[in-house]
N, C-alpha and C positions, 0 to 999 in steps of 0.2 A: 380841149377845142375839140370840134369835129372838122368833116374832110367836107369842102364845098369849094363855087366859083369865089367868092368874095376872101375865102378863110385865107389866110398869110401860109407861105411854106419857108421852110429854113434851108440852107445852101452851106452847110459847114465847108469851108475850100479844101482842108487837108482831107477830109475824107474823102471828100468827091473827087480830089486830084490821088488820092490812092486807091481806087475805084478805076478809073479812068486808064491810070495806071502811067500816069505824069511825075515828071521830076518837081517839078513847081505847084506849090496853090496859086501863086500869082497867075498861072495860066487860068483856071478857074474864076477868079476875084475879076481876069481880067474879062473873058467873056462873059459873064453877069452884066459888069460893068456897057459894056457893045450893046446885050440884049435888054435894057434900064433907057440907053441912047434911043437903041429902037423902035422904043415903045412895045416889047416883048413881054416885058416884067413889067412893075411900078416894084419900088424900092418903099416900106412899109417899117423898118425899125433896123436902124444902124448895128454893125455888133458891141457885142460889151465885152467884158474880161469872161462874163462865165456864158453868153448866149452868140447863137451865129448870124448872122446878121437876116433880114425877115423878106421874103417879094409876096407879093402877089402877081402868079401870070397870069399874063391876058387871055382868058381860053373863048372871051367873046370873040373874041378875033377871028377863030377856025368853027367853023359852020360842022366839022368833024367832032367838034369837046361838046359845044353846045346843044346840037340836036343830039 
């Protein structure tokens, strides 16, 4: 898979929490849900036992990222 505007990203909540120094991955999961609700990201594929949830970041909302 290549990097691009329409390609999904994965956010492993445990790893992201660790990087951010958070005690719980639930905080990351909540922030992801808020970002989806606020339409900053789209949920592409829910997590499975072996794969993190996939999202698409809505870069088209940000001129600085598109131009």
